VOFIDO-442501 format. One record per residue (C-alpha): residue number from 1; residue in three letters; x, y, z. Coordinates in steps of 0.05 Angstrom, whole numbers, plus 5000, padded with zeros to 4 digits. Example, Ala and Ser with C-alpha at 12.3 -4.5 7.8 and 13.67 -1.06 7.14 Angstrom:
REM residues 2
[1; ALA; [5246; 4910; 5156]] [2; SER; [5273; 4979; 5143]] 
END
This chain:
REM residues 328
[1; MET; [6093; 8109; 3988]] [2; ALA; [6106; 8180; 4017]] [3; THR; [6047; 8206; 3980]] [4; HIS; [6002; 8151; 4006]] [5; SER; [6026; 8163; 4078]] [6; TRP; [6012; 8234; 4072]] [7; LEU; [5944; 8225; 4050]] [8; GLY; [5929; 8175; 4105]] [9; ARG; [5950; 8225; 4159]] [10; TRP; [5905; 8279; 4124]] [11; ARG; [5848; 8228; 4125]] [12; CYS; [5859; 8216; 4200]] [13; TRP; [5865; 8289; 4215]] [14; LEU; [5798; 8301; 4178]] [15; PHE; [5761; 8246; 4217]] [16; VAL; [5782; 8276; 4281]] [17; ALA; [5773; 8352; 4261]] [18; ILE; [5705; 8349; 4228]] [19; PRO; [5668; 8323; 4289]] [20; ILE; [5704; 8370; 4333]] [21; PHE; [5690; 8432; 4287]] [22; ALA; [5612; 8407; 4286]] [23; ILE; [5610; 8405; 4362]] [24; ILE; [5637; 8476; 4368]] [25; LEU; [5592; 8503; 4312]] [26; LEU; [5530; 8466; 4349]] [27; HIS; [5552; 8496; 4416]] [28; GLN; [5556; 8568; 4386]] [29; LEU; [5488; 8560; 4353]] [30; LEU; [5456; 8532; 4418]] [31; ILE; [5488; 8594; 4455]] [32; HIS; [5458; 8641; 4404]] [33; HIS; [5391; 8609; 4405]] [34; ASN; [5389; 8612; 4479]] [35; LYS; [5407; 8687; 4480]] [36; LEU; [5353; 8701; 4427]] [37; ARG; [5300; 8662; 4467]] [38; VAL; [5315; 8697; 4528]] [39; SER; [5311; 8761; 4494]] [40; LEU; [5245; 8744; 4460]] [41; THR; [5211; 8716; 4527]] [42; ARG; [5239; 8760; 4580]] [43; LYS; [5186; 8803; 4613]] [44; GLU; [5205; 8877; 4621]] [45; PRO; [5163; 8933; 4652]] [46; ASP; [5173; 8975; 4586]] [47; PHE; [5182; 8941; 4518]] [48; ALA; [5222; 9003; 4496]] [49; GLN; [5261; 9018; 4560]] [50; ASN; [5329; 9023; 4520]] [51; GLY; [5300; 9081; 4485]] [52; ARG; [5279; 9106; 4421]] [53; GLN; [5315; 9076; 4359]] [54; ALA; [5331; 9126; 4305]] [55; LEU; [5278; 9124; 4253]] [56; CYS; [5298; 9173; 4199]] [57; GLY; [5235; 9204; 4164]] [58; VAL; [5185; 9182; 4214]] [59; ASP; [5165; 9253; 4229]] [60; ASP; [5139; 9258; 4156]] [61; VAL; [5088; 9199; 4165]] [62; LEU; [5019; 9189; 4196]] [63; ILE; [5004; 9122; 4216]] [64; ILE; [4928; 9105; 4216]] [65; LEU; [4915; 9040; 4257]] [66; LYS; [4839; 9018; 4232]] [67; THR; [4802; 8973; 4283]] [68; GLY; [4733; 8961; 4309]] [69; VAL; [4693; 8957; 4375]] [70; THR; [4693; 8878; 4372]] [71; GLU; [4767; 8869; 4367]] [72; ALA; [4799; 8935; 4396]] [73; LEU; [4809; 8917; 4469]] [74; GLU; [4843; 8853; 4449]] [75; LYS; [4887; 8874; 4394]] [76; VAL; [4904; 8950; 4403]] [77; PRO; [4936; 8953; 4470]] [78; ILE; [4999; 8908; 4448]] [79; HIS; [5009; 8963; 4392]] [80; LEU; [5009; 9019; 4442]] [81; GLN; [5062; 8981; 4488]] [82; THR; [5107; 8963; 4427]] [83; THR; [5100; 8982; 4354]] [84; LEU; [5072; 9055; 4363]] [85; GLN; [5113; 9068; 4427]] [86; HIS; [5159; 9112; 4388]] [87; ILE; [5118; 9137; 4331]] [88; PRO; [5105; 9211; 4340]] [89; ASN; [5045; 9216; 4292]] [90; TYR; [4989; 9163; 4295]] [91; ALA; [4912; 9156; 4302]] [92; ILE; [4869; 9099; 4317]] [93; PHE; [4806; 9099; 4273]] [94; SER; [4748; 9058; 4295]] [95; ASP; [4671; 9050; 4294]] [96; PHE; [4663; 9069; 4365]] [97; GLU; [4697; 9126; 4408]] [98; GLU; [4730; 9103; 4473]] [99; THR; [4798; 9108; 4508]] [100; ILE; [4845; 9050; 4506]] [101; SER; [4908; 9054; 4544]] [102; GLY; [4901; 9128; 4551]] [103; VAL; [4893; 9136; 4476]] [104; GLU; [4826; 9161; 4444]] [105; THR; [4796; 9126; 4384]] [106; HIS; [4760; 9165; 4330]] [107; ASP; [4693; 9145; 4302]] [108; VAL; [4711; 9144; 4227]] [109; LEU; [4637; 9128; 4210]] [110; ARG; [4612; 9193; 4239]] [111; THR; [4609; 9230; 4169]] [112; ILE; [4572; 9173; 4135]] [113; GLY; [4496; 9197; 4122]] [114; GLU; [4448; 9189; 4177]] [115; ASP; [4397; 9155; 4131]] [116; ILE; [4448; 9100; 4114]] [117; LYS; [4467; 9091; 4189]] [118; ARG; [4393; 9090; 4207]] [119; THR; [4369; 9041; 4153]] [120; ASN; [4427; 8997; 4125]] [121; PRO; [4429; 8930; 4159]] [122; ASP; [4503; 8934; 4158]] [123; PHE; [4499; 8987; 4212]] [124; GLU; [4460; 8947; 4265]] [125; LEU; [4520; 8940; 4305]] [126; TYR; [4538; 9010; 4300]] [127; ARG; [4467; 9032; 4325]] [128; ARG; [4470; 8989; 4383]] [129; ILE; [4536; 9008; 4410]] [130; LYS; [4519; 9080; 4397]] [131; GLU; [4457; 9071; 4443]] [132; LEU; [4487; 9022; 4494]] [133; GLY; [4561; 9028; 4487]] [134; ARG; [4603; 8963; 4502]] [135; GLU; [4540; 8935; 4540]] [136; GLY; [4504; 8927; 4476]] [137; LEU; [4555; 8880; 4450]] [138; LYS; [4533; 8803; 4439]] [139; ALA; [4574; 8746; 4448]] [140; SER; [4565; 8730; 4373]] [141; ASP; [4595; 8800; 4356]] [142; LEU; [4661; 8780; 4389]] [143; MET; [4675; 8713; 4343]] [144; LEU; [4743; 8740; 4328]] [145; ASP; [4764; 8673; 4298]] [146; ASP; [4710; 8671; 4249]] [147; VAL; [4737; 8645; 4182]] [148; SER; [4739; 8686; 4122]] [149; GLY; [4705; 8655; 4060]] [150; PRO; [4697; 8672; 3988]] [151; SER; [4657; 8732; 4006]] [152; GLY; [4691; 8753; 4069]] [153; LYS; [4653; 8741; 4134]] [154; PRO; [4579; 8757; 4120]] [155; ASN; [4558; 8735; 4188]] [156; ASN; [4605; 8777; 4224]] [157; PRO; [4575; 8844; 4244]] [158; GLY; [4639; 8879; 4256]] [159; TRP; [4669; 8855; 4189]] [160; LYS; [4605; 8879; 4152]] [161; LEU; [4611; 8948; 4184]] [162; ASP; [4688; 8951; 4168]] [163; LYS; [4679; 8961; 4095]] [164; TRP; [4643; 9029; 4107]] [165; LYS; [4711; 9057; 4139]] [166; PHE; [4760; 9059; 4077]] [167; ILE; [4728; 9114; 4037]] [168; PRO; [4715; 9164; 4096]] [169; MET; [4782; 9147; 4131]] [170; ILE; [4819; 9185; 4077]] [171; ASP; [4787; 9254; 4094]] [172; GLU; [4791; 9237; 4170]] [173; ALA; [4867; 9223; 4163]] [174; LEU; [4877; 9289; 4126]] [175; ASP; [4841; 9326; 4183]] [176; VAL; [4887; 9294; 4233]] [177; ARG; [4950; 9316; 4195]] [178; PRO; [4942; 9351; 4127]] [179; ASP; [5013; 9362; 4119]] [180; ALA; [5038; 9290; 4128]] [181; LYS; [5082; 9270; 4067]] [182; TRP; [5059; 9197; 4075]] [183; PHE; [4999; 9163; 4103]] [184; VAL; [5004; 9090; 4124]] [185; PHE; [4944; 9052; 4137]] [186; ILE; [4949; 8985; 4177]] [187; GLU; [4899; 8940; 4217]] [188; ALA; [4904; 8918; 4286]] [189; ASP; [4934; 8850; 4262]] [190; THR; [4985; 8881; 4218]] [191; TYR; [5061; 8885; 4237]] [192; VAL; [5104; 8937; 4205]] [193; VAL; [5182; 8937; 4206]] [194; TRP; [5186; 9014; 4211]] [195; SER; [5261; 9019; 4187]] [196; ASN; [5248; 8983; 4126]] [197; LEU; [5185; 9023; 4114]] [198; LEU; [5218; 9089; 4122]] [199; ALA; [5278; 9069; 4078]] [200; TRP; [5228; 9050; 4024]] [201; LEU; [5188; 9115; 4029]] [202; ALA; [5253; 9154; 4027]] [203; MET; [5264; 9133; 3956]] [204; LEU; [5197; 9159; 3936]] [205; ASP; [5168; 9229; 3918]] [206; ALA; [5111; 9247; 3960]] [207; THR; [5090; 9301; 3915]] [208; LYS; [5071; 9249; 3864]] [209; SER; [5010; 9208; 3874]] [210; TYR; [5028; 9140; 3901]] [211; TYR; [4978; 9086; 3923]] [212; LEU; [5024; 9028; 3949]] [213; GLY; [4993; 8962; 3967]] [214; THR; [4997; 8886; 3958]] [215; GLN; [4963; 8873; 3892]] [216; MET; [4896; 8832; 3897]] [217; ARG; [4845; 8816; 3843]] [218; LEU; [4770; 8811; 3852]] [219; GLY; [4744; 8796; 3783]] [220; SER; [4773; 8847; 3736]] [221; LEU; [4787; 8897; 3794]] [222; VAL; [4859; 8902; 3825]] [223; PHE; [4868; 8937; 3890]] [224; GLY; [4910; 8943; 3949]] [225; TYR; [4899; 8888; 4002]] [226; GLY; [4881; 8924; 4067]] [227; GLY; [4909; 8871; 4115]] [228; SER; [4979; 8881; 4092]] [229; GLY; [4974; 8955; 4102]] [230; PHE; [4974; 9005; 4042]] [231; VAL; [5009; 9074; 4037]] [232; LEU; [4985; 9137; 4001]] [233; SER; [5026; 9198; 3988]] [234; ASN; [5000; 9268; 4008]] [235; SER; [4991; 9282; 3935]] [236; ALA; [4946; 9217; 3927]] [237; MET; [4906; 9232; 3991]] [238; LYS; [4888; 9305; 3967]] [239; LYS; [4871; 9280; 3898]] [240; PHE; [4826; 9230; 3925]] [241; SER; [4793; 9276; 3974]] [242; ASN; [4775; 9326; 3917]] [243; TYR; [4748; 9267; 3872]] [244; ARG; [4705; 9242; 3930]] [245; ALA; [4676; 9309; 3953]] [246; SER; [4625; 9314; 3893]] [247; ARG; [4610; 9238; 3891]] [248; THR; [4595; 9220; 3965]] [249; ALA; [4525; 9194; 3952]] [250; GLU; [4550; 9152; 3890]] [251; LEU; [4607; 9125; 3935]] [252; ASP; [4559; 9105; 3990]] [253; ASP; [4514; 9068; 3940]] [254; TYR; [4575; 9031; 3914]] [255; THR; [4600; 9012; 3981]] [256; ALA; [4532; 8988; 3998]] [257; SER; [4533; 8939; 3939]] [258; GLN; [4601; 8909; 3955]] [259; TRP; [4632; 8869; 4010]] [260; ALA; [4706; 8885; 4011]] [261; GLY; [4724; 8953; 4033]] [262; ASP; [4795; 8954; 4006]] [263; ALA; [4768; 8935; 3939]] [264; VAL; [4718; 8999; 3939]] [265; LEU; [4778; 9038; 3959]] [266; GLY; [4818; 9011; 3901]] [267; LYS; [4765; 9020; 3849]] [268; THR; [4753; 9092; 3870]] [269; MET; [4829; 9106; 3869]] [270; ALA; [4831; 9078; 3798]] [271; ASP; [4770; 9121; 3780]] [272; ALA; [4805; 9183; 3813]] [273; GLY; [4867; 9172; 3771]] [274; ILE; [4911; 9140; 3823]] [275; PRO; [4932; 9070; 3801]] [276; LEU; [4960; 9021; 3849]] [277; THR; [5034; 9010; 3853]] [278; TYR; [5045; 8935; 3864]] [279; SER; [5083; 8927; 3927]] [280; TRP; [5085; 8848; 3941]] [281; PRO; [5129; 8816; 3968]] [282; MET; [5150; 8878; 4013]] [283; LEU; [5079; 8881; 4041]] [284; GLN; [5062; 8806; 4061]] [285; THR; [4990; 8777; 4069]] [286; ALA; [5007; 8726; 4123]] [287; ARG; [5042; 8716; 4189]] [288; ILE; [5118; 8704; 4186]] [289; TRP; [5112; 8636; 4209]] [290; ASN; [5063; 8617; 4156]] [291; LEU; [5102; 8645; 4095]] [292; ASP; [5136; 8599; 4043]] [293; HIS; [5205; 8632; 4038]] [294; PHE; [5216; 8610; 3962]] [295; GLY; [5258; 8650; 3915]] [296; ASP; [5212; 8702; 3896]] [297; LEU; [5220; 8731; 3966]] [298; TRP; [5293; 8736; 3968]] [299; CYS; [5332; 8803; 3967]] [300; TYR; [5267; 8843; 3984]] [301; PRO; [5261; 8877; 4049]] [302; VAL; [5200; 8859; 4086]] [303; VAL; [5156; 8917; 4109]] [304; SER; [5096; 8885; 4137]] [305; TYR; [5061; 8820; 4157]] [306; HIS; [4987; 8806; 4167]] [307; HIS; [4941; 8761; 4210]] [308; MET; [4991; 8773; 4268]] [309; THR; [4964; 8756; 4339]] [310; PRO; [4983; 8801; 4398]] [311; GLY; [5033; 8750; 4419]] [312; ASP; [5062; 8750; 4349]] [313; VAL; [5068; 8827; 4353]] [314; GLU; [5105; 8825; 4420]] [315; ILE; [5155; 8771; 4399]] [316; MET; [5170; 8809; 4332]] [317; TRP; [5174; 8872; 4370]] [318; ARG; [5226; 8844; 4416]] [319; PHE; [5267; 8811; 4359]] [320; ASP; [5265; 8875; 4321]] [321; GLN; [5289; 8914; 4383]] [322; GLN; [5345; 8863; 4395]] [323; TRP; [5367; 8865; 4320]] [324; SER; [5370; 8943; 4318]] [325; ARG; [5417; 8938; 4384]] [326; ASN; [5460; 8886; 4351]] [327; VAL; [5473; 8925; 4286]] [328; SER; [5477; 8994; 4315]] 
END
Protein backbone atom coordinates (compact mmCIF):
# COMPACT_ATOMS: atom_id res chain seq x y z
CA MET A 1 0.00 0.00 0.00
CA ALA A 2 2.86 2.38 0.80
CA THR A 3 4.33 1.82 -2.66
CA HIS A 4 1.02 2.57 -4.39
CA SER A 5 0.63 5.70 -2.26
CA TRP A 6 4.13 6.89 -3.21
CA LEU A 7 3.48 6.30 -6.93
CA GLY A 8 0.17 8.08 -6.68
CA ARG A 9 1.79 11.14 -5.18
CA TRP A 10 4.42 11.19 -7.96
CA ARG A 11 1.71 10.96 -10.61
CA CYS A 12 -0.05 13.93 -9.06
CA TRP A 13 3.18 15.91 -8.98
CA LEU A 14 3.88 15.07 -12.62
CA PHE A 15 0.42 16.14 -13.72
CA VAL A 16 1.02 19.48 -12.02
CA ALA A 17 4.71 19.96 -12.85
CA ILE A 18 4.70 19.10 -16.57
CA PRO A 19 2.17 21.80 -17.60
CA ILE A 20 3.98 24.36 -15.45
CA PHE A 21 7.34 23.44 -17.00
CA ALA A 22 5.84 23.61 -20.49
CA ILE A 23 4.42 27.09 -19.81
CA ILE A 24 7.79 28.32 -18.51
CA LEU A 25 9.62 26.86 -21.53
CA LEU A 26 7.14 28.41 -23.96
CA HIS A 27 7.47 31.75 -22.20
CA GLN A 28 11.26 31.69 -22.54
CA LEU A 29 11.07 30.71 -26.21
CA LEU A 30 8.66 33.56 -26.93
CA ILE A 31 10.95 36.03 -25.18
CA HIS A 32 13.92 34.79 -27.25
CA HIS A 33 11.85 34.91 -30.45
CA ASN A 34 10.72 38.46 -29.79
CA LYS A 35 14.27 39.59 -29.06
CA LEU A 36 15.47 37.98 -32.29
CA ARG A 37 12.60 39.48 -34.28
CA VAL A 38 13.36 42.94 -32.95
CA SER A 39 17.07 42.53 -33.70
CA LEU A 40 16.29 41.49 -37.29
CA THR A 41 13.76 44.23 -38.05
CA ARG A 42 15.09 47.22 -36.12
CA LYS A 43 16.22 49.96 -38.48
CA GLU A 44 19.62 51.43 -37.71
CA PRO A 45 21.48 54.20 -39.53
CA ASP A 46 24.45 51.89 -40.00
CA PHE A 47 24.10 48.10 -40.13
CA ALA A 48 27.63 47.71 -38.76
CA GLN A 49 27.57 50.46 -36.14
CA ASN A 50 28.83 48.09 -33.45
CA GLY A 51 32.19 47.84 -35.17
CA ARG A 52 34.08 45.31 -37.21
CA GLN A 53 33.93 41.74 -35.99
CA ALA A 54 37.27 39.98 -36.04
CA LEU A 55 37.62 38.11 -39.32
CA CYS A 56 40.90 36.27 -39.10
CA GLY A 57 42.52 35.89 -42.51
CA VAL A 58 40.30 38.36 -44.35
CA ASP A 59 43.30 40.43 -45.48
CA ASP A 60 44.49 37.45 -47.56
CA VAL A 61 41.28 37.33 -49.61
CA LEU A 62 39.96 39.32 -52.58
CA ILE A 63 36.19 39.25 -53.03
CA ILE A 64 34.84 39.68 -56.56
CA LEU A 65 31.14 40.52 -56.77
CA LYS A 66 29.93 39.88 -60.32
CA THR A 67 26.86 41.75 -61.50
CA GLY A 68 25.40 43.48 -64.57
CA VAL A 69 23.75 46.73 -65.56
CA THR A 70 20.25 45.21 -65.51
CA GLU A 71 20.42 44.24 -61.82
CA ALA A 72 23.19 46.23 -60.19
CA LEU A 73 21.17 49.15 -58.81
CA GLU A 74 18.69 46.78 -57.19
CA LYS A 75 21.05 44.16 -55.76
CA VAL A 76 24.47 45.72 -55.14
CA PRO A 77 23.73 48.55 -52.64
CA ILE A 78 22.59 46.20 -49.86
CA HIS A 79 25.95 44.38 -50.03
CA LEU A 80 27.84 47.67 -49.75
CA GLN A 81 25.78 48.49 -46.64
CA THR A 82 26.10 45.03 -45.07
CA THR A 83 28.16 42.08 -46.26
CA LEU A 84 31.03 44.09 -47.78
CA GLN A 85 31.09 46.77 -45.09
CA HIS A 86 34.10 45.30 -43.29
CA ILE A 87 35.76 43.46 -46.17
CA PRO A 88 39.01 45.34 -46.90
CA ASN A 89 39.63 43.97 -50.40
CA TYR A 90 36.83 43.65 -52.92
CA ALA A 91 35.91 44.70 -56.45
CA ILE A 92 32.64 44.84 -58.37
CA PHE A 93 32.83 43.41 -61.89
CA SER A 94 30.05 44.31 -64.30
CA ASP A 95 29.32 44.93 -67.97
CA PHE A 96 28.95 48.67 -67.39
CA GLU A 97 31.19 51.16 -65.62
CA GLU A 98 29.32 53.33 -63.14
CA THR A 99 29.38 54.46 -59.52
CA ILE A 100 27.08 52.70 -57.05
CA SER A 101 26.92 54.10 -53.52
CA GLY A 102 30.34 55.65 -54.04
CA VAL A 103 31.98 52.48 -55.39
CA GLU A 104 33.19 52.15 -58.98
CA THR A 105 32.23 49.09 -61.00
CA HIS A 106 34.70 47.59 -63.49
CA ASP A 107 33.79 46.65 -67.06
CA VAL A 108 35.06 43.08 -67.06
CA LEU A 109 34.26 42.71 -70.77
CA ARG A 110 36.62 45.45 -71.87
CA THR A 111 39.32 43.00 -73.01
CA ILE A 112 36.99 40.91 -75.18
CA GLY A 113 37.90 41.28 -78.86
CA GLU A 114 36.29 44.24 -80.60
CA ASP A 115 35.09 42.08 -83.50
CA ILE A 116 33.13 39.89 -81.09
CA LYS A 117 31.64 42.84 -79.26
CA ARG A 118 30.65 44.45 -82.56
CA THR A 119 29.11 41.41 -84.28
CA ASN A 120 28.03 38.81 -81.72
CA PRO A 121 24.30 39.14 -80.89
CA ASP A 122 25.02 38.43 -77.21
CA PHE A 123 26.59 41.90 -77.05
CA GLU A 124 23.55 43.83 -78.33
CA LEU A 125 22.82 45.11 -74.81
CA TYR A 126 26.50 45.94 -74.27
CA ARG A 127 26.63 48.01 -77.44
CA ARG A 128 23.49 49.90 -76.44
CA ILE A 129 24.68 50.85 -72.97
CA LYS A 130 28.11 51.77 -74.29
CA GLU A 131 26.46 54.29 -76.58
CA LEU A 132 23.55 55.51 -74.45
CA GLY A 133 24.35 54.53 -70.86
CA ARG A 134 21.43 53.57 -68.67
CA GLU A 135 19.10 55.54 -70.92
CA GLY A 136 19.63 52.78 -73.47
CA LEU A 137 17.99 50.16 -71.26
CA LYS A 138 14.59 48.80 -72.28
CA ALA A 139 11.85 47.60 -69.94
CA SER A 140 12.38 44.05 -71.21
CA ASP A 141 16.05 44.23 -70.16
CA LEU A 142 15.00 44.59 -66.53
CA MET A 143 12.95 41.40 -66.22
CA LEU A 144 14.84 40.26 -63.13
CA ASP A 145 12.22 37.63 -62.27
CA ASP A 146 12.72 35.83 -65.59
CA VAL A 147 12.59 32.11 -64.80
CA SER A 148 15.59 29.99 -65.74
CA GLY A 149 14.85 27.00 -67.99
CA PRO A 150 16.87 23.98 -69.18
CA SER A 151 19.11 26.32 -71.20
CA GLY A 152 19.17 29.21 -68.77
CA LYS A 153 17.47 32.47 -69.79
CA PRO A 154 17.93 32.73 -73.57
CA ASN A 155 15.54 35.67 -73.85
CA ASN A 156 17.26 37.72 -71.15
CA PRO A 157 19.86 40.12 -72.67
CA GLY A 158 21.75 40.53 -69.39
CA TRP A 159 21.92 36.78 -68.85
CA LYS A 160 23.24 36.14 -72.38
CA LEU A 161 25.96 38.71 -71.81
CA ASP A 162 26.88 37.29 -68.41
CA LYS A 163 28.48 34.11 -69.78
CA TRP A 164 31.25 36.19 -71.34
CA LYS A 165 32.43 37.50 -67.95
CA PHE A 166 33.75 34.27 -66.42
CA ILE A 167 36.94 33.74 -68.42
CA PRO A 168 38.22 37.36 -68.51
CA MET A 169 37.42 38.05 -64.87
CA ILE A 170 40.24 35.76 -63.76
CA ASP A 171 42.89 38.05 -65.25
CA GLU A 172 40.94 41.13 -64.19
CA ALA A 173 40.95 39.90 -60.58
CA LEU A 174 44.69 39.25 -60.74
CA ASP A 175 45.17 42.82 -61.95
CA VAL A 176 43.27 44.11 -58.90
CA ARG A 177 45.33 42.18 -56.34
CA PRO A 178 47.91 39.74 -57.69
CA ASP A 179 49.24 38.86 -54.23
CA ALA A 180 45.93 37.73 -52.68
CA LYS A 181 46.07 34.17 -51.39
CA TRP A 182 42.42 33.48 -52.22
CA PHE A 183 39.97 34.86 -54.78
CA VAL A 184 36.29 34.47 -53.93
CA PHE A 185 33.83 35.03 -56.78
CA ILE A 186 30.21 35.68 -55.83
CA GLU A 187 27.11 37.06 -57.50
CA ALA A 188 24.79 39.84 -56.40
CA ASP A 189 22.29 37.32 -55.00
CA THR A 190 24.89 35.29 -53.09
CA TYR A 191 25.16 35.54 -49.30
CA VAL A 192 28.44 34.49 -47.67
CA VAL A 193 29.04 33.65 -44.02
CA TRP A 194 32.50 35.19 -43.83
CA SER A 195 33.61 33.56 -40.57
CA ASN A 196 32.89 30.08 -41.94
CA LEU A 197 34.54 30.85 -45.27
CA LEU A 198 37.73 32.10 -43.63
CA ALA A 199 37.88 29.16 -41.21
CA TRP A 200 37.59 26.81 -44.19
CA LEU A 201 40.29 28.55 -46.22
CA ALA A 202 42.62 28.58 -43.20
CA MET A 203 42.77 24.78 -43.48
CA LEU A 204 43.92 24.88 -47.12
CA ASP A 205 47.22 25.73 -48.78
CA ALA A 206 46.88 28.64 -51.22
CA THR A 207 50.13 27.65 -52.94
CA LYS A 208 48.30 24.60 -54.32
CA SER A 209 45.85 24.89 -57.21
CA TYR A 210 42.40 24.88 -55.63
CA TYR A 211 39.13 25.38 -57.51
CA LEU A 212 36.39 25.13 -54.88
CA GLY A 213 32.75 25.07 -55.95
CA THR A 214 29.41 23.34 -55.73
CA GLN A 215 29.54 20.50 -58.22
CA MET A 216 27.13 20.78 -61.17
CA ARG A 217 26.89 18.57 -64.22
CA LEU A 218 26.11 19.57 -67.80
CA GLY A 219 26.28 16.40 -69.85
CA SER A 220 29.67 14.90 -69.05
CA LEU A 221 31.08 18.22 -67.84
CA VAL A 222 31.38 18.86 -64.10
CA PHE A 223 31.89 22.47 -63.01
CA GLY A 224 31.53 24.79 -60.04
CA TYR A 225 28.13 26.48 -59.86
CA GLY A 226 28.59 30.24 -60.11
CA GLY A 227 25.57 31.25 -58.06
CA SER A 228 26.87 29.56 -54.91
CA GLY A 229 30.16 31.33 -55.29
CA PHE A 230 33.45 29.65 -56.09
CA VAL A 231 36.97 30.05 -54.75
CA LEU A 232 40.34 29.96 -56.49
CA SER A 233 43.73 29.87 -54.84
CA ASN A 234 46.49 32.19 -55.99
CA SER A 235 48.25 29.24 -57.59
CA ALA A 236 45.13 28.24 -59.55
CA MET A 237 44.54 31.81 -60.71
CA LYS A 238 48.04 32.17 -62.14
CA LYS A 239 48.00 28.70 -63.68
CA PHE A 240 44.70 29.49 -65.40
CA SER A 241 45.95 32.89 -66.58
CA ASN A 242 49.02 31.31 -68.17
CA TYR A 243 46.86 28.68 -69.87
CA ARG A 244 44.49 31.30 -71.27
CA ALA A 245 47.20 33.62 -72.57
CA SER A 246 47.88 31.62 -75.74
CA ARG A 247 44.28 30.48 -76.29
CA THR A 248 42.21 33.67 -76.19
CA ALA A 249 40.59 33.23 -79.61
CA GLU A 250 39.93 29.54 -79.00
CA LEU A 251 38.25 30.26 -75.66
CA ASP A 252 36.16 33.07 -77.14
CA ASP A 253 34.89 30.69 -79.82
CA TYR A 254 34.05 28.09 -77.17
CA THR A 255 32.24 30.66 -75.03
CA ALA A 256 30.17 31.77 -78.04
CA SER A 257 28.99 28.18 -78.59
CA GLN A 258 27.87 27.64 -74.96
CA TRP A 259 25.12 29.10 -72.78
CA ALA A 260 26.51 28.78 -69.22
CA GLY A 261 29.55 30.84 -68.28
CA ASP A 262 30.32 28.85 -65.14
CA ALA A 263 30.39 25.68 -67.24
CA VAL A 264 32.75 27.35 -69.72
CA LEU A 265 35.04 28.27 -66.85
CA GLY A 266 34.82 24.77 -65.36
CA LYS A 267 35.84 23.07 -68.60
CA THR A 268 38.70 25.50 -69.11
CA MET A 269 39.87 24.92 -65.54
CA ALA A 270 39.90 21.18 -66.15
CA ASP A 271 41.77 21.63 -69.44
CA ALA A 272 44.32 23.77 -67.59
CA GLY A 273 44.88 20.96 -65.08
CA ILE A 274 42.85 22.50 -62.24
CA PRO A 275 40.16 20.00 -61.20
CA LEU A 276 37.10 21.02 -59.23
CA THR A 277 37.13 20.32 -55.49
CA TYR A 278 33.52 19.40 -54.67
CA SER A 279 32.29 21.83 -52.02
CA TRP A 280 28.61 21.08 -51.50
CA PRO A 281 26.90 21.32 -49.02
CA MET A 282 29.06 24.14 -47.66
CA LEU A 283 28.30 26.16 -50.78
CA GLN A 284 24.52 26.03 -51.20
CA THR A 285 22.44 26.51 -54.35
CA ALA A 286 19.29 27.98 -52.78
CA ARG A 287 17.93 30.48 -50.27
CA ILE A 288 18.14 29.43 -46.64
CA TRP A 289 14.35 29.37 -46.38
CA ASN A 290 14.01 26.98 -49.35
CA LEU A 291 16.47 24.31 -48.22
CA ASP A 292 15.47 20.83 -47.15
CA HIS A 293 17.48 20.35 -43.97
CA PHE A 294 17.93 16.61 -44.31
CA GLY A 295 20.68 14.54 -42.74
CA ASP A 296 23.27 15.12 -45.48
CA LEU A 297 23.50 18.77 -44.43
CA TRP A 298 24.15 18.11 -40.75
CA CYS A 299 27.59 18.82 -39.30
CA TYR A 300 28.68 20.93 -42.27
CA PRO A 301 29.24 24.67 -41.76
CA VAL A 302 27.34 26.72 -44.30
CA VAL A 303 29.51 29.11 -46.31
CA SER A 304 27.06 30.53 -48.86
CA TYR A 305 23.46 30.69 -50.03
CA HIS A 306 22.14 31.62 -53.48
CA HIS A 307 19.04 33.38 -54.89
CA MET A 308 19.01 35.70 -51.89
CA THR A 309 16.94 38.86 -52.35
CA PRO A 310 18.17 42.20 -50.96
CA GLY A 311 15.71 41.68 -48.10
CA ASP A 312 17.12 38.21 -47.45
CA VAL A 313 20.64 39.62 -47.38
CA GLU A 314 19.68 42.25 -44.82
CA ILE A 315 17.92 39.74 -42.55
CA MET A 316 20.82 37.28 -42.69
CA TRP A 317 23.35 40.04 -42.06
CA ARG A 318 21.50 41.24 -38.97
CA PHE A 319 21.20 37.68 -37.70
CA ASP A 320 24.90 37.06 -38.39
CA GLN A 321 25.87 40.18 -36.45
CA GLN A 322 23.59 39.30 -33.53
CA TRP A 323 24.97 35.76 -33.46
CA SER A 324 28.56 37.04 -33.44
CA ARG A 325 27.82 39.36 -30.51
CA ASN A 326 26.12 36.59 -28.55
CA VAL A 327 28.99 34.10 -28.90
CA SER A 328 31.83 36.57 -28.42
